[in-house]
Phi, psi and omega in degrees: 000148179237333188212126180218167180235135179232117177265154190063042192291339182267003176285160177309309182285327178295310179299321181294320177296320184296317185294318176297318177295314177304316182294335177271006174083021182267138174275138188229132170260110187259112182269130179226161176294148176300129176070023181302132179282355180260013186296331186290342177293334185289125178303144170281117184203137173301345181272353189244121176246123180268133181231128183263137180184127176287164182302320185286355175266350185306330181291336178246355183296137182251123177244159176298127175300146183186178177270070187278128176284324179202154173249114179260129184248098176257342190297139180197132182266158179056065179264345179296158183295329185289341187256354190290347180247023173274098189295321179291317178301315184287333180295323181303328181296333180293313178297328177295327179284327176288326175293327184291324179295312180299321179296320180297317184288326182290329179278346178095018180291137180284333186218142178244121180238119183257149179258100179269200187208158176293345180293348176296325182285342183067227186269053183286159179229148176087196176280111189266125176270155172300340175277353186290163181298133179260130182207070178299136179256348176256157180296326179300306180302316180296322177290325175294316175299307182297320178298327178295312185291314186291319178291328178290324174296313184299317183298319181296322183293323184263351178088009173282131178297135191229133171228135172239140176245157166240106189279124174271205185287122179239166183205168172137186180310136181073015174298155173291141182299338189276349184285158180313306179308314183287326174304306180301313183299313182293316180303309183294321177295341178267354185076022183257163187266118170298127180265115186226165176285188175297345173069025179277338183298141179263124183238162180244111180246141179229133181296147182293331180289317172303312178300321183285334174292320175300320179287328176296313180296324176294332180294328179271315192242358180292135186277147177303131176067020181266155172246135173231139174278136176249107185194181178273335182082009179222128177255135180236153173305145181296331176306325179298314183293314184283335178283322178296317177299311175302323180289331176291328179276308182186110182298349182274347186291137179279162180234142184270051181290128183092355182276352182238131177292147170294146176293157182296330175257026180304129173272121189266345178214121180213123185218134173291126166278109186252021181306314181296320180295315177296318182297317183273338189233349182065026181291134172222137177292150186237334189263113177297140190306316184293326175295318182295320187294318180306314179295322181297311177314306181296320177294317177302317183288321177301318184295316184289325182295316175304317181295319177299316181303325180290343191278000000 
């Protein structure tokens, strides 16, 4: 790839992809919200051009016409846990995705790659294949599924190559504060006790740079109208993740394992089946969890020190 467009460019995965592409000499049009407070996160590079435009402007937004290899669509409104069941807000994201597809076509992008979610599978258990039954239970998961299906149909009608992904649990620099990893990290760095379940459930975590590399490879090798899971392909007990995180901060710190009850709909085993991704792109995860956590800790400390200096 030589030239791409990335919406949601200040998100964790958007930023990770931009950094990887810039390092590979790819030119990037980075779409961000107007007045975004995260604009400073985007690296300064002659290869990166930042363009402001809210999601509801995608239908009329003008981008430089060019020979774009791919349009990566990460932008999505109301992603925090409190907003994921706001049906009307999530439904608007479906239209925004179709607008992003039209924008990609108007700019001449050869391929549209959308970022869906494991939430599309609902309360699935085990190693989940892209061919597994889709049964979302949240408005967020339902909107992601509908956006992927409708955009895929629209792309087929216009001849745009289309790839949809379903992203499983990712972590790393620029993660949202509301995730389990960030919750535990913040508590431990403050010397507070993270309140956790028995941590017997098995999850599949993937570092954001590994996820970005999967997206990069799909830009070159992803097959038209294919759905790919983005994950590590290996599930480990949650206890492994939180103990590794604790040990990277301070092995002497206690963990509140078993102090929180499991939710009534707790999924005890969830893993991304990435056979199709590996087959078509030769993707393999590279970043070991402990190494990723150590990097995350340093980033978190630097970010908080900067915030304190601003006060």
